[in-house]
PDB file of N, H, CA, C and O in Angstrom:
ATOM      1  N   UNK A   1       1.093  -0.580   0.335  1.00  0.00           N
ATOM      2  CA  UNK A   1      -0.352  -0.268   0.391  1.00  0.00           C
ATOM      3  C   UNK A   1       0.910   1.186   0.154  1.00  0.00           C
ATOM      4  O   UNK A   1       0.382   2.098  -0.482  1.00  0.00           O
ATOM      5  N   UNK A   2       2.038   1.412   0.460  1.00  0.00           N
ATOM      6  H   UNK A   2       2.467   0.671   0.977  1.00  0.00           H
ATOM      7  CA  UNK A   2       2.565   2.234   0.867  1.00  0.00           C
ATOM      8  C   UNK A   2       3.513   2.618  -0.390  1.00  0.00           C
ATOM      9  O   UNK A   2       3.990   3.751  -0.315  1.00  0.00           O
ATOM     10  N   UNK A   3       3.877   1.830  -1.577  1.00  0.00           N
ATOM     11  H   UNK A   3       3.489   0.910  -1.638  1.00  0.00           H
ATOM     12  CA  UNK A   3       4.514   1.692  -2.488  1.00  0.00           C
ATOM     13  C   UNK A   3       3.448   2.025  -3.266  1.00  0.00           C
ATOM     14  O   UNK A   3       3.750   2.635  -4.292  1.00  0.00           O
ATOM     15  N   UNK A   4       1.877   1.730  -3.022  1.00  0.00           N
ATOM     16  H   UNK A   4       1.632   1.235  -2.188  1.00  0.00           H
ATOM     17  CA  UNK A   4       0.900   2.730  -4.264  1.00  0.00           C
ATOM     18  C   UNK A   4       0.577   3.620  -3.907  1.00  0.00           C
ATOM     19  O   UNK A   4      -0.406   3.982  -4.554  1.00  0.00           O
ATOM     20  N   UNK A   5       0.855   4.329  -3.122  1.00  0.00           N
ATOM     21  H   UNK A   5       1.653   4.035  -2.596  1.00  0.00           H
ATOM     22  CA  UNK A   5       0.662   5.713  -2.561  1.00  0.00           C
ATOM     23  C   UNK A   5       1.575   6.455  -1.883  1.00  0.00           C
ATOM     24  O   UNK A   5       1.290   7.223  -0.964  1.00  0.00           O
ATOM     25  N   UNK A   6       2.888   6.207  -2.397  1.00  0.00           N
ATOM     26  H   UNK A   6       3.119   5.584  -3.144  1.00  0.00           H
ATOM     27  CA  UNK A   6       3.925   7.382  -2.710  1.00  0.00           C
ATOM     28  C   UNK A   6       3.885   7.463  -4.089  1.00  0.00           C
ATOM     29  O   UNK A   6       4.034   8.652  -4.371  1.00  0.00           O
ATOM     30  N   UNK A   7       3.690   6.444  -5.626  1.00  0.00           N
ATOM     31  H   UNK A   7       3.569   5.478  -5.396  1.00  0.00           H
ATOM     32  CA  UNK A   7       3.485   6.024  -6.855  1.00  0.00           C
ATOM     33  C   UNK A   7       2.881   7.101  -7.384  1.00  0.00           C
ATOM     34  O   UNK A   7       3.274   7.868  -8.263  1.00  0.00           O
ATOM     35  N   UNK A   8       1.324   7.069  -6.409  1.00  0.00           N
ATOM     36  H   UNK A   8       1.005   6.445  -5.695  1.00  0.00           H
ATOM     37  CA  UNK A   8       0.072   8.060  -6.913  1.00  0.00           C
ATOM     38  C   UNK A   8       0.144   9.554  -7.029  1.00  0.00           C
ATOM     39  O   UNK A   8      -0.279  10.331  -7.885  1.00  0.00           O
ATOM     40  N   UNK A   9       1.149   9.807  -5.332  1.00  0.00           N
ATOM     41  H   UNK A   9       1.492   9.176  -4.637  1.00  0.00           H
ATOM     42  CA  UNK A   9       1.829  10.880  -4.909  1.00  0.00           C
ATOM     43  C   UNK A   9       2.600  11.054  -6.707  1.00  0.00           C
ATOM     44  O   UNK A   9       1.960  11.017  -7.758  1.00  0.00           O
ATOM     45  N   UNK A  10       3.486  11.162  -6.616  1.00  0.00           N
ATOM     46  H   UNK A  10       4.006  11.192  -5.762  1.00  0.00           H
ATOM     47  CA  UNK A  10       4.822  11.446  -7.345  1.00  0.00           C
ATOM     48  C   UNK A  10       3.957  11.298  -8.517  1.00  0.00           C
ATOM     49  O   UNK A  10       3.859  12.384  -9.089  1.00  0.00           O
ATOM     50  N   UNK A  11       3.336  10.431  -9.054  1.00  0.00           N
ATOM     51  H   UNK A  11       3.416   9.549  -8.589  1.00  0.00           H
ATOM     52  CA  UNK A  11       2.460  10.685 -10.586  1.00  0.00           C
ATOM     53  C   UNK A  11       1.212  12.016 -10.408  1.00  0.00           C
ATOM     54  O   UNK A  11       0.252  12.245 -11.143  1.00  0.00           O
ATOM     55  N   UNK A  12       1.644  12.724  -9.190  1.00  0.00           N
ATOM     56  H   UNK A  12       2.424  12.538  -8.593  1.00  0.00           H
ATOM     57  CA  UNK A  12       0.831  14.475  -9.585  1.00  0.00           C
ATOM     58  C   UNK A  12      -1.073  13.965  -9.599  1.00  0.00           C
ATOM     59  O   UNK A  12      -1.898  14.791  -9.989  1.00  0.00           O
ATOM     60  N   UNK A  13      -1.652  12.125  -8.986  1.00  0.00           N
ATOM     61  H   UNK A  13      -0.982  11.454  -8.670  1.00  0.00           H
ATOM     62  CA  UNK A  13      -2.389  11.096  -9.010  1.00  0.00           C
ATOM     63  C   UNK A  13      -3.424  12.041  -7.661  1.00  0.00           C
ATOM     64  O   UNK A  13      -4.511  12.617  -7.623  1.00  0.00           O
ATOM     65  N   UNK A  14      -2.290  11.742  -6.705  1.00  0.00           N
ATOM     66  H   UNK A  14      -1.407  11.275  -6.735  1.00  0.00           H
ATOM     67  CA  UNK A  14      -3.756  11.939  -5.426  1.00  0.00           C
ATOM     68  C   UNK A  14      -3.579  14.121  -5.579  1.00  0.00           C
ATOM     69  O   UNK A  14      -3.835  14.750  -4.553  1.00  0.00           O
ATOM     70  N   UNK A  15      -3.431  14.404  -6.035  1.00  0.00           N
ATOM     71  H   UNK A  15      -3.223  13.893  -6.869  1.00  0.00           H
ATOM     72  CA  UNK A  15      -3.509  16.008  -6.144  1.00  0.00           C
ATOM     73  C   UNK A  15      -4.428  16.941  -7.312  1.00  0.00           C
ATOM     74  O   UNK A  15      -4.824  18.080  -7.063  1.00  0.00           O
ATOM     75  N   UNK A  16      -4.547  16.604  -7.929  1.00  0.00           N
ATOM     76  H   UNK A  16      -4.226  15.679  -8.131  1.00  0.00           H
ATOM     77  CA  UNK A  16      -5.460  15.489  -8.951  1.00  0.00           C
ATOM     78  C   UNK A  16      -7.632  14.770  -7.426  1.00  0.00           C
ATOM     79  O   UNK A  16      -8.766  14.931  -6.975  1.00  0.00           O
ATOM     80  N   UNK A  17      -6.560  14.167  -7.561  1.00  0.00           N
ATOM     81  H   UNK A  17      -5.639  14.036  -7.927  1.00  0.00           H
ATOM     82  CA  UNK A  17      -7.890  13.874  -7.194  1.00  0.00           C
ATOM     83  C   UNK A  17      -8.550  14.683  -5.725  1.00  0.00           C
ATOM     84  O   UNK A  17      -9.755  14.865  -5.546  1.00  0.00           O
ATOM     85  N   UNK A  18      -8.075  14.865  -5.307  1.00  0.00           N
ATOM     86  H   UNK A  18      -7.096  14.717  -5.452  1.00  0.00           H
ATOM     87  CA  UNK A  18      -7.693  17.196  -4.062  1.00  0.00           C
ATOM     88  C   UNK A  18      -8.264  17.278  -4.764  1.00  0.00           C
ATOM     89  O   UNK A  18      -9.448  17.153  -4.452  1.00  0.00           O
ATOM     90  N   UNK A  19      -8.029  17.488  -5.938  1.00  0.00           N
ATOM     91  H   UNK A  19      -7.067  17.589  -6.192  1.00  0.00           H
ATOM     92  CA  UNK A  19      -8.978  18.817  -6.789  1.00  0.00           C
ATOM     93  C   UNK A  19     -10.440  18.531  -7.098  1.00  0.00           C
ATOM     94  O   UNK A  19     -11.338  18.931  -6.357  1.00  0.00           O
ATOM     95  N   UNK A  20     -10.689  17.745  -8.345  1.00  0.00           N
ATOM     96  H   UNK A  20      -9.960  17.420  -8.947  1.00  0.00           H
ATOM     97  CA  UNK A  20     -11.508  17.139  -8.056  1.00  0.00           C
ATOM     98  C   UNK A  20     -13.213  17.817  -6.757  1.00  0.00           C
ATOM     99  O   UNK A  20     -14.209  18.539  -6.745  1.00  0.00           O
ATOM    100  N   UNK A  21     -11.975  16.368  -5.511  1.00  0.00           N
ATOM    101  H   UNK A  21     -11.166  15.781  -5.521  1.00  0.00           H
ATOM    102  CA  UNK A  21     -12.945  17.052  -4.893  1.00  0.00           C
ATOM    103  C   UNK A  21     -13.629  18.454  -5.132  1.00  0.00           C
ATOM    104  O   UNK A  21     -14.657  18.973  -5.567  1.00  0.00           O
ATOM    105  N   UNK A  22     -12.194  18.784  -4.476  1.00  0.00           N
ATOM    106  H   UNK A  22     -11.359  18.362  -4.122  1.00  0.00           H
ATOM    107  CA  UNK A  22     -12.210  20.268  -4.329  1.00  0.00           C
ATOM    108  C   UNK A  22     -13.810  21.352  -4.836  1.00  0.00           C
ATOM    109  O   UNK A  22     -14.505  22.120  -4.171  1.00  0.00           O
ATOM    110  N   UNK A  23     -13.861  20.980  -6.064  1.00  0.00           N
ATOM    111  H   UNK A  23     -13.296  20.356  -6.605  1.00  0.00           H
ATOM    112  CA  UNK A  23     -14.888  21.669  -6.934  1.00  0.00           C
ATOM    113  C   UNK A  23     -15.890  20.739  -7.221  1.00  0.00           C
ATOM    114  O   UNK A  23     -16.922  21.338  -7.524  1.00  0.00           O
ATOM    115  N   UNK A  24     -16.078  18.963  -7.267  1.00  0.00           N
ATOM    116  H   UNK A  24     -15.239  18.477  -7.020  1.00  0.00           H
ATOM    117  CA  UNK A  24     -17.420  18.595  -6.261  1.00  0.00           C
ATOM    118  C   UNK A  24     -18.283  19.381  -5.378  1.00  0.00           C
ATOM    119  O   UNK A  24     -19.485  19.215  -5.169  1.00  0.00           O
ATOM    120  N   UNK A  25     -17.390  20.374  -4.827  1.00  0.00           N
ATOM    121  H   UNK A  25     -16.414  20.509  -4.996  1.00  0.00           H
ATOM    122  CA  UNK A  25     -17.886  20.469  -3.379  1.00  0.00           C
ATOM    123  C   UNK A  25     -17.586  22.414  -3.327  1.00  0.00           C
ATOM    124  O   UNK A  25     -17.815  23.058  -2.303  1.00  0.00           O
ATOM    125  N   UNK A  26     -17.304  22.759  -4.021  1.00  0.00           N
ATOM    126  H   UNK A  26     -17.118  22.236  -4.853  1.00  0.00           H
ATOM    127  CA  UNK A  26     -17.593  23.433  -3.855  1.00  0.00           C
ATOM    128  C   UNK A  26     -19.015  24.230  -5.386  1.00  0.00           C
ATOM    129  O   UNK A  26     -19.738  25.210  -5.205  1.00  0.00           O
ATOM    130  N   UNK A  27     -18.954  23.435  -6.589  1.00  0.00           N
ATOM    131  H   UNK A  27     -18.367  22.639  -6.736  1.00  0.00           H
ATOM    132  CA  UNK A  27     -20.412  23.635  -6.826  1.00  0.00           C
ATOM    133  C   UNK A  27     -21.639  23.150  -6.024  1.00  0.00           C
ATOM    134  O   UNK A  27     -22.628  23.884  -6.007  1.00  0.00           O
ATOM    135  N   UNK A  28     -21.670  21.475  -5.073  1.00  0.00           N
ATOM    136  H   UNK A  28     -20.867  20.879  -5.087  1.00  0.00           H
ATOM    137  CA  UNK A  28     -22.403  21.227  -4.803  1.00  0.00           C
ATOM    138  C   UNK A  28     -23.095  22.137  -3.474  1.00  0.00           C
ATOM    139  O   UNK A  28     -24.255  22.064  -3.068  1.00  0.00           O
ATOM    140  N   UNK A  29     -21.758  23.181  -2.850  1.00  0.00           N
ATOM    141  H   UNK A  29     -20.816  23.241  -3.180  1.00  0.00           H
ATOM    142  CA  UNK A  29     -21.959  23.464  -1.321  1.00  0.00           C
ATOM    143  C   UNK A  29     -21.663  22.916  -0.334  1.00  0.00           C
ATOM    144  O   UNK A  29     -22.551  22.252   0.200  1.00  0.00           O
ATOM    145  N   UNK A  30     -20.752  22.947   0.100  1.00  0.00           N
ATOM    146  H   UNK A  30     -20.031  23.486  -0.335  1.00  0.00           H
ATOM    147  CA  UNK A  30     -19.894  22.725   0.981  1.00  0.00           C
ATOM    148  C   UNK A  30     -21.507  22.104   1.845  1.00  0.00           C
ATOM    149  O   UNK A  30     -21.510  20.911   1.540  1.00  0.00           O
ATOM    150  N   UNK A  31     -22.485  22.303   2.518  1.00  0.00           N
ATOM    151  H   UNK A  31     -22.482  23.272   2.766  1.00  0.00           H
ATOM    152  CA  UNK A  31     -22.918  21.875   3.356  1.00  0.00           C
ATOM    153  C   UNK A  31     -24.130  21.251   3.106  1.00  0.00           C
ATOM    154  O   UNK A  31     -25.113  21.086   3.828  1.00  0.00           O
ATOM    155  N   UNK A  32     -23.707  20.677   1.047  1.00  0.00           N
ATOM    156  H   UNK A  32     -22.909  20.811   0.461  1.00  0.00           H
ATOM    157  CA  UNK A  32     -24.579  19.813   0.727  1.00  0.00           C
ATOM    158  C   UNK A  32     -24.090  18.944   0.526  1.00  0.00           C
ATOM    159  O   UNK A  32     -24.856  18.186  -0.069  1.00  0.00           O
ATOM    160  N   UNK A  33     -23.030  18.472   0.695  1.00  0.00           N
ATOM    161  H   UNK A  33     -22.407  19.087   1.177  1.00  0.00           H
ATOM    162  CA  UNK A  33     -22.035  17.715   0.347  1.00  0.00           C
ATOM    163  C   UNK A  33     -21.685  16.452   1.395  1.00  0.00           C
ATOM    164  O   UNK A  33     -20.957  16.959   2.249  1.00  0.00           O
ATOM    165  N   UNK A  34     -21.791  15.681   1.567  1.00  0.00           N
ATOM    166  H   UNK A  34     -22.383  15.269   0.874  1.00  0.00           H
ATOM    167  CA  UNK A  34     -21.653  14.284   2.895  1.00  0.00           C
ATOM    168  C   UNK A  34     -20.120  13.270   1.860  1.00  0.00           C
ATOM    169  O   UNK A  34     -19.667  13.052   0.736  1.00  0.00           O
ATOM    170  N   UNK A  35     -19.941  12.997   3.277  1.00  0.00           N
ATOM    171  H   UNK A  35     -20.309  13.174   4.190  1.00  0.00           H
ATOM    172  CA  UNK A  35     -18.386  12.108   2.326  1.00  0.00           C
ATOM    173  C   UNK A  35     -18.228  10.740   1.730  1.00  0.00           C
ATOM    174  O   UNK A  35     -17.209  10.104   1.465  1.00  0.00           O
ATOM    175  N   UNK A  36     -20.276  10.278   1.502  1.00  0.00           N
ATOM    176  H   UNK A  36     -21.104  10.796   1.718  1.00  0.00           H
ATOM    177  CA  UNK A  36     -20.451   9.146   0.827  1.00  0.00           C
ATOM    178  C   UNK A  36     -20.696   9.392  -0.650  1.00  0.00           C
ATOM    179  O   UNK A  36     -20.357   8.519  -1.450  1.00  0.00           O
ATOM    180  N   UNK A  37     -21.357  10.709  -1.143  1.00  0.00           N
ATOM    181  H   UNK A  37     -21.632  11.417  -0.494  1.00  0.00           H
ATOM    182  CA  UNK A  37     -22.102  11.280  -1.330  1.00  0.00           C
ATOM    183  C   UNK A  37     -20.174  11.359  -2.360  1.00  0.00           C
ATOM    184  O   UNK A  37     -19.779  10.677  -3.305  1.00  0.00           O
ATOM    185  N   UNK A  38     -19.315  12.738  -1.406  1.00  0.00           N
ATOM    186  H   UNK A  38     -19.636  13.292  -0.638  1.00  0.00           H
ATOM    187  CA  UNK A  38     -17.768  12.552  -2.498  1.00  0.00           C
ATOM    188  C   UNK A  38     -17.269  11.295  -3.090  1.00  0.00           C
ATOM    189  O   UNK A  38     -17.004  11.057  -4.268  1.00  0.00           O
ATOM    190  N   UNK A  39     -17.212  10.740  -2.329  1.00  0.00           N
ATOM    191  H   UNK A  39     -17.427  10.933  -1.372  1.00  0.00           H
ATOM    192  CA  UNK A  39     -16.417   8.516  -2.663  1.00  0.00           C
ATOM    193  C   UNK A  39     -17.713   8.044  -3.958  1.00  0.00           C
ATOM    194  O   UNK A  39     -17.476   7.343  -4.942  1.00  0.00           O
ATOM    195  N   UNK A  40     -19.047   8.647  -3.601  1.00  0.00           N
ATOM    196  H   UNK A  40     -19.239   9.216  -2.801  1.00  0.00           H
ATOM    197  CA  UNK A  40     -19.575   8.053  -5.256  1.00  0.00           C
ATOM    198  C   UNK A  40     -18.504   8.622  -5.855  1.00  0.00           C
ATOM    199  O   UNK A  40     -17.398   8.120  -6.051  1.00  0.00           O
ATOM    200  N   UNK A  41     -18.941   9.816  -6.165  1.00  0.00           N
ATOM    201  H   UNK A  41     -19.840  10.224  -6.007  1.00  0.00           H
ATOM    202  CA  UNK A  41     -18.585  10.685  -7.065  1.00  0.00           C
ATOM    203  C   UNK A  41     -17.504  11.187  -7.293  1.00  0.00           C
ATOM    204  O   UNK A  41     -17.463  12.253  -7.908  1.00  0.00           O
ATOM    205  N   UNK A  42     -16.213  10.486  -6.814  1.00  0.00           N
ATOM    206  H   UNK A  42     -16.247   9.620  -6.315  1.00  0.00           H
ATOM    207  CA  UNK A  42     -15.023  10.260  -7.675  1.00  0.00           C
ATOM    208  C   UNK A  42     -14.835   9.305  -7.885  1.00  0.00           C
ATOM    209  O   UNK A  42     -14.790   9.063  -9.091  1.00  0.00           O
ATOM    210  N   UNK A  43     -14.584   8.056  -6.878  1.00  0.00           N
ATOM    211  H   UNK A  43     -14.620   8.253  -5.898  1.00  0.00           H
ATOM    212  CA  UNK A  43     -13.847   6.716  -7.344  1.00  0.00           C
ATOM    213  C   UNK A  43     -14.081   6.323  -8.896  1.00  0.00           C
ATOM    214  O   UNK A  43     -13.359   5.607  -9.589  1.00  0.00           O
ATOM    215  N   UNK A  44     -14.880   6.761  -9.137  1.00  0.00           N
ATOM    216  H   UNK A  44     -15.466   7.343  -8.574  1.00  0.00           H
ATOM    217  CA  UNK A  44     -14.653   6.569 -10.442  1.00  0.00           C
ATOM    218  C   UNK A  44     -13.933   6.796 -11.479  1.00  0.00           C
ATOM    219  O   UNK A  44     -13.648   5.946 -12.322  1.00  0.00           O
ATOM    220  N   UNK A  45     -13.520   8.193 -11.491  1.00  0.00           N
ATOM    221  H   UNK A  45     -13.751   8.883 -10.806  1.00  0.00           H
ATOM    222  CA  UNK A  45     -12.670   8.978 -11.319  1.00  0.00           C
ATOM    223  C   UNK A  45     -11.309   9.010 -11.678  1.00  0.00           C
ATOM    224  O   UNK A  45     -10.521   9.248 -12.594  1.00  0.00           O
ATOM    225  N   UNK A  46     -11.423   8.650 -10.497  1.00  0.00           N
ATOM    226  H   UNK A  46     -12.064   8.456  -9.754  1.00  0.00           H
ATOM    227  CA  UNK A  46      -9.769   7.962  -9.760  1.00  0.00           C
ATOM    228  C   UNK A  46      -9.571   6.450 -10.240  1.00  0.00           C
ATOM    229  O   UNK A  46      -8.502   6.417 -10.849  1.00  0.00           O
ATOM    230  N   UNK A  47     -10.015   5.500 -10.222  1.00  0.00           N
ATOM    231  H   UNK A  47     -10.884   5.527  -9.727  1.00  0.00           H
ATOM    232  CA  UNK A  47     -10.272   4.315 -10.446  1.00  0.00           C
ATOM    233  C   UNK A  47      -9.729   4.408 -12.113  1.00  0.00           C
ATOM    234  O   UNK A  47      -8.873   3.623 -12.521  1.00  0.00           O
ATOM    235  N   UNK A  48     -10.000   4.878 -12.508  1.00  0.00           N
ATOM    236  H   UNK A  48     -10.695   5.516 -12.176  1.00  0.00           H
ATOM    237  CA  UNK A  48      -9.631   5.594 -14.303  1.00  0.00           C
ATOM    238  C   UNK A  48      -8.160   6.687 -15.230  1.00  0.00           C
ATOM    239  O   UNK A  48      -7.434   6.804 -16.218  1.00  0.00           O
ATOM    240  N   UNK A  49      -8.682   7.359 -13.569  1.00  0.00           N
ATOM    241  H   UNK A  49      -9.271   7.263 -12.767  1.00  0.00           H
ATOM    242  CA  UNK A  49      -6.847   8.179 -14.092  1.00  0.00           C
ATOM    243  C   UNK A  49      -6.454   7.307 -13.551  1.00  0.00           C
ATOM    244  O   UNK A  49      -6.890   7.788 -12.505  1.00  0.00           O
ATOM    245  N   UNK A  50      -5.897   6.175 -13.146  1.00  0.00           N
ATOM    246  H   UNK A  50      -5.543   5.784 -13.996  1.00  0.00           H
ATOM    247  CA  UNK A  50      -4.684   5.392 -11.638  1.00  0.00           C
ATOM    248  C   UNK A  50      -3.479   5.493 -13.302  1.00  0.00           C
ATOM    249  O   UNK A  50      -4.017   4.933 -14.257  1.00  0.00           O
ATOM    250  N   UNK A  51      -2.200   6.045 -13.600  1.00  0.00           N
ATOM    251  H   UNK A  51      -1.763   6.500 -12.825  1.00  0.00           H
ATOM    252  CA  UNK A  51      -2.123   5.668 -14.494  1.00  0.00           C
ATOM    253  C   UNK A  51      -1.485   4.444 -14.604  1.00  0.00           C
ATOM    254  O   UNK A  51      -1.458   3.737 -13.597  1.00  0.00           O
ATOM    255  N   UNK A  52      -0.697   3.846 -16.153  1.00  0.00           N
ATOM    256  H   UNK A  52      -0.718   4.420 -16.972  1.00  0.00           H
ATOM    257  CA  UNK A  52      -0.788   2.588 -16.929  1.00  0.00           C
ATOM    258  C   UNK A  52       0.521   2.424 -16.136  1.00  0.00           C
ATOM    259  O   UNK A  52       0.576   1.341 -15.552  1.00  0.00           O
ATOM    260  N   UNK A  53       1.379   3.068 -16.001  1.00  0.00           N
ATOM    261  H   UNK A  53       1.334   3.948 -16.475  1.00  0.00           H
ATOM    262  CA  UNK A  53       2.912   3.088 -15.753  1.00  0.00           C
ATOM    263  C   UNK A  53       2.443   2.912 -13.714  1.00  0.00           C
ATOM    264  O   UNK A  53       3.590   3.084 -13.303  1.00  0.00           O
ATOM    265  N   UNK A  54       1.965   2.796 -12.980  1.00  0.00           N
ATOM    266  H   UNK A  54       1.033   2.656 -13.315  1.00  0.00           H
ATOM    267  CA  UNK A  54       1.960   2.274 -11.560  1.00  0.00           C
ATOM    268  C   UNK A  54       0.221   0.949 -12.184  1.00  0.00           C
ATOM    269  O   UNK A  54       0.117   0.143 -11.259  1.00  0.00           O
ATOM    270  N   UNK A  55      -0.220   0.820 -12.618  1.00  0.00           N
ATOM    271  H   UNK A  55      -0.135   1.474 -13.369  1.00  0.00           H
ATOM    272  CA  UNK A  55      -0.887  -0.428 -12.638  1.00  0.00           C
ATOM    273  C   UNK A  55      -0.090  -1.296 -13.194  1.00  0.00           C
ATOM    274  O   UNK A  55      -0.398  -2.478 -13.037  1.00  0.00           O
ATOM    275  N   UNK A  56       1.391  -0.914 -14.150  1.00  0.00           N
ATOM    276  H   UNK A  56       1.641   0.046 -14.277  1.00  0.00           H
ATOM    277  CA  UNK A  56       2.054  -2.443 -14.373  1.00  0.00           C
ATOM    278  C   UNK A  56       2.641  -2.371 -12.920  1.00  0.00           C
ATOM    279  O   UNK A  56       2.122  -2.888 -11.930  1.00  0.00           O
ATOM    280  N   UNK A  57       3.997  -1.530 -12.953  1.00  0.00           N
ATOM    281  H   UNK A  57       4.419  -1.110 -13.757  1.00  0.00           H
ATOM    282  CA  UNK A  57       4.580  -1.730 -11.312  1.00  0.00           C
ATOM    283  C   UNK A  57       3.234  -2.320 -10.562  1.00  0.00           C
ATOM    284  O   UNK A  57       3.632  -3.127  -9.722  1.00  0.00           O
ATOM    285  N   UNK A  58       2.906  -2.300 -10.557  1.00  0.00           N
ATOM    286  H   UNK A  58       2.583  -1.644 -11.240  1.00  0.00           H
ATOM    287  CA  UNK A  58       2.189  -2.867  -9.324  1.00  0.00           C
ATOM    288  C   UNK A  58       1.225  -4.011  -9.616  1.00  0.00           C
ATOM    289  O   UNK A  58       0.109  -4.028  -9.096  1.00  0.00           O
ATOM    290  N   UNK A  59       1.609  -4.890 -10.377  1.00  0.00           N
ATOM    291  H   UNK A  59       2.516  -4.877 -10.800  1.00  0.00           H
ATOM    292  CA  UNK A  59       1.368  -5.949 -10.904  1.00  0.00           C
ATOM    293  C   UNK A  59       2.355  -6.993 -10.981  1.00  0.00           C
ATOM    294  O   UNK A  59       2.208  -8.027 -10.329  1.00  0.00           O
ATOM    295  N   UNK A  60       3.504  -6.776 -11.841  1.00  0.00           N
ATOM    296  H   UNK A  60       3.624  -5.936 -12.371  1.00  0.00           H
ATOM    297  CA  UNK A  60       4.106  -7.244 -11.464  1.00  0.00           C
ATOM    298  C   UNK A  60       5.578  -7.386 -10.334  1.00  0.00           C
ATOM    299  O   UNK A  60       6.500  -8.201 -10.375  1.00  0.00           O
ATOM    300  N   UNK A  61       5.328  -6.245  -9.378  1.00  0.00           N
ATOM    301  H   UNK A  61       4.579  -5.583  -9.344  1.00  0.00           H
ATOM    302  CA  UNK A  61       4.985  -6.372  -7.907  1.00  0.00           C
ATOM    303  C   UNK A  61       4.798  -7.730  -7.376  1.00  0.00           C
ATOM    304  O   UNK A  61       5.611  -8.608  -7.085  1.00  0.00           O
ATOM    305  N   UNK A  62       3.268  -7.661  -7.314  1.00  0.00           N
ATOM    306  H   UNK A  62       2.608  -6.948  -7.549  1.00  0.00           H
ATOM    307  CA  UNK A  62       2.929  -8.513  -7.563  1.00  0.00           C
ATOM    308  C   UNK A  62       2.991 -10.406  -7.897  1.00  0.00           C
ATOM    309  O   UNK A  62       2.923 -11.383  -7.151  1.00  0.00           O
ATOM    310  N   UNK A  63       3.201 -10.183  -9.884  1.00  0.00           N
ATOM    311  H   UNK A  63       3.255  -9.390 -10.490  1.00  0.00           H
ATOM    312  CA  UNK A  63       3.249 -12.147  -9.394  1.00  0.00           C
ATOM    313  C   UNK A  63       4.804 -12.076  -9.229  1.00  0.00           C
ATOM    314  O   UNK A  63       5.281 -13.156  -9.578  1.00  0.00           O
ATOM    315  N   UNK A  64       5.635 -11.310  -8.876  1.00  0.00           N
ATOM    316  H   UNK A  64       5.247 -10.433  -8.593  1.00  0.00           H
ATOM    317  CA  UNK A  64       6.934 -11.534  -8.585  1.00  0.00           C
ATOM    318  C   UNK A  64       6.594 -12.052  -6.469  1.00  0.00           C
ATOM    319  O   UNK A  64       7.088 -13.079  -6.002  1.00  0.00           O
ATOM    320  N   UNK A  65       6.215 -11.632  -6.097  1.00  0.00           N
ATOM    321  H   UNK A  65       5.814 -10.798  -6.476  1.00  0.00           H
ATOM    322  CA  UNK A  65       5.599 -12.501  -4.955  1.00  0.00           C
ATOM    323  C   UNK A  65       4.989 -13.328  -4.824  1.00  0.00           C
ATOM    324  O   UNK A  65       5.273 -14.028  -3.851  1.00  0.00           O
ATOM    325  N   UNK A  66       4.024 -13.680  -5.526  1.00  0.00           N
ATOM    326  H   UNK A  66       3.793 -13.112  -6.316  1.00  0.00           H
ATOM    327  CA  UNK A  66       3.111 -15.442  -6.273  1.00  0.00           C
ATOM    328  C   UNK A  66       4.436 -15.496  -6.128  1.00  0.00           C
ATOM    329  O   UNK A  66       4.984 -15.310  -5.041  1.00  0.00           O
ATOM    330  N   UNK A  67       5.142 -15.792  -7.363  1.00  0.00           N
ATOM    331  H   UNK A  67       4.696 -15.943  -8.246  1.00  0.00           H
ATOM    332  CA  UNK A  67       6.453 -16.711  -7.777  1.00  0.00           C
ATOM    333  C   UNK A  67       6.450 -16.817  -6.211  1.00  0.00           C
ATOM    334  O   UNK A  67       5.743 -17.603  -5.579  1.00  0.00           O
ATOM    335  N   UNK A  68       7.618 -15.632  -5.500  1.00  0.00           N
ATOM    336  H   UNK A  68       8.192 -14.994  -6.013  1.00  0.00           H
ATOM    337  CA  UNK A  68       8.487 -15.658  -4.754  1.00  0.00           C
ATOM    338  C   UNK A  68       7.984 -17.529  -3.931  1.00  0.00           C
ATOM    339  O   UNK A  68       8.394 -18.689  -3.917  1.00  0.00           O
ATOM    340  N   UNK A  69       6.784 -16.612  -3.342  1.00  0.00           N
ATOM    341  H   UNK A  69       6.450 -15.670  -3.354  1.00  0.00           H
ATOM    342  CA  UNK A  69       5.798 -17.027  -2.103  1.00  0.00           C
ATOM    343  C   UNK A  69       6.291 -18.870  -2.353  1.00  0.00           C
ATOM    344  O   UNK A  69       6.660 -19.788  -1.620  1.00  0.00           O
ATOM    345  N   UNK A  70       6.032 -18.682  -3.766  1.00  0.00           N
ATOM    346  H   UNK A  70       5.732 -17.936  -4.361  1.00  0.00           H
ATOM    347  CA  UNK A  70       5.417 -20.598  -4.160  1.00  0.00           C
ATOM    348  C   UNK A  70       7.004 -21.571  -4.904  1.00  0.00           C
ATOM    349  O   UNK A  70       7.173 -22.337  -5.853  1.00  0.00           O
ATOM    350  N   UNK A  71       8.019 -20.886  -3.662  1.00  0.00           N
ATOM    351  H   UNK A  71       7.883 -20.264  -2.891  1.00  0.00           H
ATOM    352  CA  UNK A  71       8.993 -21.590  -4.403  1.00  0.00           C
ATOM    353  C   UNK A  71       8.968 -21.683  -2.649  1.00  0.00           C
ATOM    354  O   UNK A  71       9.803 -22.365  -2.055  1.00  0.00           O
TER     355      UNK A  71
END
């Protein structure tokens, strides 16, 4: 998890999500947005915007772990 978090910060993904959240709150009004709503609205965008390089690195590490655990 720490690796994923670091990579997402490095590529600017975290900042993009923070901006998207702020824009949604501004549009709806601070008092009219719940955390659950914010998660529901932002999650699809967040998942779709994870860079392919981060996905590939994570997949590679998972595969290496599985191979090493099987030995």
